[in-house]
N, C-alpha and C positions, 0 to 999 in steps of 0.2 A: 593619215595616223602622224604624228606624233615621233619624229627617232633622234634620241639620243644617244650619247655617249658620257656613261655614268661613270667609268672608270680606267683606267689607265695603269700600264706598269713598264716599265724599261731597266735594262740592266746593262752596266757599263760595256759598251763595245773594247774589242780586242784584237788585238793582230792573229795571224791563224797561230796555233800550237801554243797561243797561251789562254784559252778559254777554256770552259768546262765543258763536257761533251753535253751532245744538244737537247736529250734529255732532262737534265738538268737545268742547263739556258731555258729552255722552253717553261718548263713548270715555274720556275722561280719569277718569270715574266708575267705566266699567264696570274698567279698567286699574288704577286703585285695589285696587279691589274683589279680581282676582282675584292681587295682588299681596300682598296683605292675606292670601291664601287659600295663598299659596307655591305656585301650582302655576302649569301654563305654560295658553294659551287651548286648545290643543291638547287637553284634559282634559275641555273642556266637550262636554257630549253635542245639550243642546238652549239655546236662549237665549228669553226670553222679555221683550219691550222694549214699556213704557207710555210713552203719550203723550194726550195730549188735543187738541191744535191742532197739528196739523201733516198732510202729503200721506202715504199709503199709502207702503208699503215706508221711512218716516222710520228706522226701529228696522236696518233692514239699513245703510243710510247713515251711524249710528253705530256700529255693531257691526262694518263692514270695515275700519275702523282698528287693529282689534285681528287681523285678517287673514280670508281667506280659504278658510275650513275647510270649507266645504260643508255645515256642520249646518243643519237646519233654526229658524227665527230668527220667532219668531211675533210680529204686532204686535197690541197690545190697549187699547183706550178704555173707560173702562168710567167715566169723569165721573172725581169728585175720590178715586174708590175704584181708580183706574187704577192706581198704583204697586203696592198690595199686592195685585190681582187676577194681576197679574203672578207677584207673589210666589208667591200663593196654586198659579199653576197651575205655576212651577217646582217646587215644592214636591213637589205632585201626580205630575209624570213622576218624580219620584225616590224619591216612598214608592210609587211604582206598581210598581219596579223597571223603566220603560221606559229612564231612563239611570241610572249613577252620579253624575254631578255637572251641574249644569243652573245658567245664569245666569240673573238678573232683573235690567233696567236699567230705571229710568224716570228720562225728562228732561220738560222745558218750558221752550220761547221763548217766554213772554208780552209784551204789549202794555201799557200802562197802562189804567186804567181798571176800571171793573166787567165782568165777564164778561159775554160777550154771543153770542147764534146768531149761526155763521158763513153756514148753507143756510137762507136765509130763502125757496125756493122751493118749499118742502114741509114736510110737516106737521113740528112740533114734537116731539118725543119725551117733552116734559115737558107736552104738551097733557093729558091727564088729570090735573095735579099742578095745571096753573093753573086748572083747573075746577073743582076742587075746592076750592082755595084762596080763591077767589073769591067760592063760596058760605059761606066763613066769615068772610072780609076784605076791605075796600076796597082796591082796588090803586092805589098811591101812584104816580104819572107820574113823582116826583121821586126816587125811592128804587132804588138797587137791586135787581132780581129776586131775587136770590139772599138778599138781607137780610131780605126782605120774608117770605120762609121761614122763615128761622130767629129773626126780631124777632117774628114774630107766633106762633111756637110758644113765647118767651122770655114773651111778654105772657100769653099763655095761661096758663102755668105760675104768673106771678106772680098770677093775678087769682086761680088757684084757693088758692094757698099765702099770701099778701098778702106778698110777696118785696120788699125793697128794691130802687131800679134800682141803689143805689149797690153791692146784692152783687152784678151783674152785671159792675159795673166792678170791682171788687177783683179779677177773674179776671187782666183786663188788667193792673194791677200786677203778680201776679205771675209774671204770663207774661216782661213785661219785666225782672225783677228775676232772673226763671233765667236769661234771654238774653243778659243781661249778661256770662257767664261763657262764653258761647257765639261762637268768631270763624267759626262759619258762619251763623250769621244775621243778616237783613239789620236791623233794629233791637236796638242793644245799648244805647240810653239808656232811662233807667229814666224810671216815669212817676208822677206822684203821683194819689191817687183824686181830686184835685178838677182836676187836669189831664185826666186821663180823663171826667168828668164833663160837665166845659163843653166839651170836643172838640163839632163841628158833629151834631146829632142827626143820626140815618139813618131808623132807625124803630123803635117800639118801646121796647123796653128799650134798644139798640144805639146809641152815638154811633160816632163815624169813630176812636176807638181801639180799639173792640171789634170792629172787623171787622178779616179779616185780606188782608193785601196782595196784588197780583198779583206774582208771584214768577220769575226765570229761575233754574235749578237742575238737578242732576243726581245720584241717589246707583244704589248697585246693592248685590244682593249674592249671594255662590257659596253656591250650596246643595247637598250631598250628603249618601249616606250614611255607614253609620259604615263599614261595608267600604274605599269608597273612604277616608274619613278612615286608619283604621288601615294603610292600603296603604301612603298615600303622606305619615306619620308627622304631619298635623295633628293638633294637639294642643292647637289653642287654640279649639276649635269649642263653640256655643252649641247648645243642643239646641230644637228646634223640639217644646215638648212637645203641642201642638192646635191645630188652625187649623179654622177654619170661615168660611165666605163665604154669607151670606144673600142675599135679594132680598124685595122687598115680597111683604106678607102683603094679603089682601083687607080688611084691617085701615084699613090704611093710606090705603085711598080712600073705605071705606066709613064708619067711624067719628065722622069730619066731627070730628079731633083734628088742631091743628097741629103738636104734639108728633109724631102716628102718622106725619102727613103728611111730617116731614123725617127719616124712619125709628128713631124710639123701639122699634119691634117690631122691626125688623130686628137691632138693634142687640141687644139683650136676648136674642134664639134666640140668636145668634152668639155671646154671652157666655155665655149658659146649655149652648149644646153644650160650647164650648173648657173651662169649669170641670167640667163630666161627664165628657171624653173624658181630659184632665190631671190631671184627682184632684189639682186646685190649686184652691182657692177664692178670692174677692177679698180676703177677708180674709188669705191667704199670698203677694197681690202688693206687695212694697216701691216697685214704681218700676212707671210706664203713661205710654204717649205715646197721646192719644185725640186725636178731631179737632176742635179749638178751632179751626173757620171764622171763629164768631164766637164770644162769650162764652157767650151763651144756649144752642149748641149744647154747650159745658162743661159747665155745669151741668146740663143735662137729661140725658151721658151718665155722670155720676158717679152716678145712679139706675139706668139703663140696663145697666150694666155690675155692678151691685151694689157700687159701691164705698162705699155711704151708701143707707141706706133710704128709700123712698118718703116725698118729702114732706119731705126734711132737708137738704139740697143746701145749703140760705144754712145753717145750722147750721154745716154741714160745711165753708164756707169761711170765716164768720165765727170761726171753733175754729182755722184756721191747718192743717188736717188734710190739706190737699192740697201742702202742701211739706214744703219740709226741715224735721226736727221733728215732723212730721205721723204720720197713719196710712200714706199712702200719696202719693209724691214724682209730681204728675202735669206734664205737659211738661216736666221737665227743659232740656229743648231750646231751649225758649222756645215750641214748638209754633207752629202755622200763627198765630197772631197776634202774633209776634216773631220768628220763626225766619225763615218766610217760609212760602207755598204754591205752588212753582213746581206744578199737578196732579199730572203722571206721575209726579214727582218723589214727592211725599210719603209715600206707603206705604213705601219704599224707606229715604227719609229717618229715618221713625220706625222702622222694622229697625236701621237703623246705629246710633241714638243707644241704642237697647235692648242691642245686644248690645256695645257701647262700658261702658255701665254693667256689663253681667252679667261683661264679663272685667276692670272696674275701672281704667278706660284713659279715665274720663271728665272727669277733672283737676279743674276747680273747680267741674265741676258734677255730684263723685260721689259716688250716694246710697249710703250706708253701710250694708253687712250687703245689698246686695241678690244674690236668688239668685232669684225669679221675678220678669217681666215681662211685661206686658199692654200689646197693640198694639190699636187701633182705628181702621180707616179706612173713611168714611163718603161714596157718592157720591150726590147725589139722583138718580132715574129710573128704577131705585136700586140699590145695591149696596151693603154691610157685611161687611170682612172685619174678626175679630178673629183675635188671634193671641196662643200663652203660651208663652214662652221660658223655659228653665232652663239652670243651671247644669251640670247633671249627667242 
């Protein structure tokens, strides 16, 4: 059964403390997506709501603003892959024929500072990962935990391939240049390579401007079947050509590789499945939104997704193959580095950007000739969702 994105919606992302409360943000994004689809909320058969920091049934608190229709509302929490996990479930419900139309919504109301544990009275779900990380590198009590994972992975890559530290920084320069054309982005001011390199050092190759900021925001997507689209005269849909979700493999914790610990094998496996199912290869993709929580992860993900060959990411970056005029425009939105990273909303914000790109509605960010779009959303602990979108 064909599955489509019928409508998308997103609100401008903001710094913590500057946003509305999560029910207001969530309702606003969901309402925008429903209006974009051109349907009434009563047509939605199921709702999947993603957020990381919030109480149980926070999804209902946001969705109830649309109306009390009695439909199932499922709350989803999968770390930074939460938004795309909600999208995965909505797509699966439609593809299986359980419903003809589903809503996926993601939001996050964050606080300033690095991510931290909320429940300190019980075992951390990251306990295995921390133990494996500690076996490979020292712990820096002054550095954010997530930066030590991804910074360590970047350092491992650089040690193997002789990558210059400035190569990682070039990704931030590109992100800010793209975000300058995105009214939804938190950081729209451009940065020079020197400014990125000279910002405070965090861990490994990472400086402050190479780390995504805590962000508040919301995004949503309406997912429907071909039959639903035809019945309701929805002529502006974008096809989900393939989608795969993976969790960790034995190699994550047994191969003693920081790159694998942060999800390289999850991403590669999900991407391979998507390419096989869709019949669209990485060489056929014009635009990609990938999980650039840190510049190191963007560099690693180029290779995991097959956008460039193993060990060639530095040349790919230095040749500007990751931006306009290159082989594939990565993160035209500015990505997590510059658009922002409201955890539960990120996967659906990526979806929204790519739908706009394929419709030709991205304004100054528009990628010429975009027909196939690839999405990658990753969460440690772990989950990875890769999605291929197409105009037909």
